[in-house]
N, C-alpha and C positions, 0 to 999 in steps of 0.2 A: 504494499500499500504506499509505503514511504517512496519506493522508487518511481511508481505512477505519478504521485504529486509532484515529487521534484522533476521529472521529465515534464508534465505538464506546465509547470512554472519555466521550464528553461525554453519551451517553444513558443511562450507568448510573446507578443509585439509590445506590450505595456511593460512598465515596471515589475519588477518582481513583487513588490508590496501589492501594487494593484493587482496583480495575477493571482495572488494568495487570497486577496479580500474577495475577489470575484468567485474564486472556488468554493470558498465557505460560505459567501452567498448563496451560491446554488444548492448547496446541502440544504442551508437553512429555509429557502424560499419554497423548496420542493417538499418541505415539512418532515424530512427524514431525521430532522432534529426538532423537537418540539420546545414550547416556550419554557423558559426556566432551566431548559437543560444544559448541563456543563459541558462545553465542548472541550476543555481541558485548561492546563496552564498554558502561560507562553512558553516555558520551557518544552511541554509537550508538543505543542504546535512546531516549535522549532525543530524537535526532534523527527516528527512524523515528515515535515516537508524539507528537511536538510537546507535551512536556510539562516542567515544571521539574525543575531538578535534584533539589529536596527531594523531589518525587513520584518519581523514579527511585530514591534512595536508600532512601525507605520501601517502595516496590515490592520491591526487591531483599531488605531486609530480612525481609520477610513471607516471601518465597519460601526464605531462608534457613532460617527458623524451621521452616517445613513440610519441609524437606529434598530441596526440589526443585533448588536450584542450590547453588553456591558461587563466591564472589567473589574474584578473586586480582588482586593489585595488580601494578604494576610493568609494564615491559616483556613483551608477550606474554601479559598477564594479562587479565581481563575477567570476564564471567559464565558459567559452564560449567555444563551440566548434570548431575546427580548420576545415580547407578544406581537400579534398582528396590530394591535391597537397602538403600541409603540413605535412601530415601524410605521406605522401611517402617519402619525403626528411628526415624525422626524422628516418622512418624506414629502410631506404637506409643506413644511417649513423651507426645504432644499427647492422644490419645485415653484414656490412662491405664487400659488394659485389661491383665487379668492374661495377656500373650502367652507367658508361660514355659509355660504348660500346653497351649497350642493346638498342634493337629497340623494336617498338610496336609489331613488327611481332613474335620476341623472346618471349615476354612476354603472347601473345595471345597462342602461342604453348606450353608454360608450364601452362599455366592457363586451358586450353582445357584437357592437360593430369593429371592435378588434380582433374578436375570435377568430374568425377567417384568416385574418393576416398571421395572427400565432401559429394556426395550424399549418398555413401553408410553408414558413419558416421551419417547422418542425418537420414537416416533410421532405425537406431539402437537407436539414441539417443532422438527422438522426443517425444514430449508430445502432448496432444490435443489442448492445447492453442497455441503451435507452429503452427500447421498446420491451426489453425484458422487466426493467424495472416498472415501467407502465401497466405492463401486465399484471405485475405481483400487486400493484395497486388497484387494479380494478378486481383482482381476486378478492382483496380487502374490502373492497366496496360491496360487492356482492355478498360477503359473510357478513357485513354490518346492515343489511337492508332493513331487520327487524328492530333497529336502532336508529331511529332518525337523526339524533344529534352526531352519534358516530358516523354515521352514513355522510352527513354533509361535511365533516372534517376530513373523511378521506375524499370526498369529491374535490375539495379545495387543494387537497395535496395533487391530485391527477392535474389539475390544471395549470398549478403552479410549476409541476414538473414540465408539462408541454412548454410552459414560457421560459424555461431555461435552455431549452433548445433553441431559442430564437436568436440570432446573432445581431439584430437591429437594437442596440442599447436604449435607445428612447423608446421605442415600442415595448420592449421588454419591461423596462423599468415603470412604465405608465401602466401597462396590464396588471403587473404584480402589486401595484398601488392600490388599484382598484380592487383586486382580491382581498388584499388587507382591509381596506374601508369597507368592503361590503360583509367581509367575515365577522367582522368587530360590531358592525352597526345592525346585523341581522341576529344576533345572539339572544334577542328578547322575542323572536320570531317562532311560532308553532307551525310546522310544515304538516301535510297530509302525510298518509302512509304511503310508503316508497313503495313503488310497482318494480318488479324485476325487469320490466322493460327498459328503464331507466340505465341499466347496467348494460344491457343489449345494446342501447344507441352508443354508448361510450366504446364498447368493443368495435361495434362498426365503425365509429370515427377513428380508431386507433388503427384498424386495417387499412383504410383509406389513407391515412398519414404514411404508415409502412410502405404501402404500394406506390405513393406520390401521385394518386390519383384526384386531382382536384376538383372533378364532376362529383365524384363519391364523397369527398370532403363537405361540399355543399350541402349535398343531400343530407349526410349524416347530421350537419350542424342545424340544418331546417328541423330536422327530426328532433333534435334536443332541445330546440328553442320552444317547440310546440309541446314538449313534456314538461320543460321546467317550469318550477312556480316561480322563478326570479325572472319576471319581465317588469319592464318599466310599468305597464299597465297595472298588473297587479299590486305593485308597491306604492302606484299613486293611487288606489281605491277602485280602479277601472274593472277588477274582477279579474279572474284567471281560472283555467280548469282544473287548478288544484287550489286546496286549502291554504291560506296564508293568514295566519291570525296573530296578534301579540299575546304572547304567555301572560296569563293573570300573575299578579305579584301582590303580596299583603299590602293593602292599603291603597292599591292603583284601582281606576275606574275601570 
């Protein structure tokens, strides 16, 4: 693992610190690492990737600026993954958009518009190991069908992993920010029962991406949108084929 990481950093056209930051960011946003999870100490990362102390320090600084990690000193300390909401807050500041006026419906509309671009990039850039990782995520999705909260967590993992295959940095960054914004913003919503067909359409989408078939990608995305409760219309109160309601909480209306 150390050799593979070292070789990837050496092949990069950016600085080694930036390459390391991007490598770890890819692991984080594809949710192979969970919020609060300890990546390791700076010493662990230095040994894993075979880089200098200065490179590790700079990479961690870059990731902290992007809201991806927090570094804690002392015994039991190290580098820890932040939550989706923390990443969203940092990204909003970096991009400088007027997010105070943004709604969940706005973000869903933009995310759906970007989805075909993300999938086309994934179809051009994927490797066999990427397809294997995505297939394992879909297997997890199928196993979590009876647990709606777990299902949607895995669903975000799938789409984030697809985004890491996109080499267009602004596109990838915007898409991942929207995923973080929506995941944190939808935590108070209750979704209807998950049907097995939703996993099936994700498998058809993955097959189309693997084959590089743009027409099949478009068809799978259209079906995916038809089945999804996450539409701009549903979040703005216009109704949807699926039930989407806020969870009741003590003292709430």
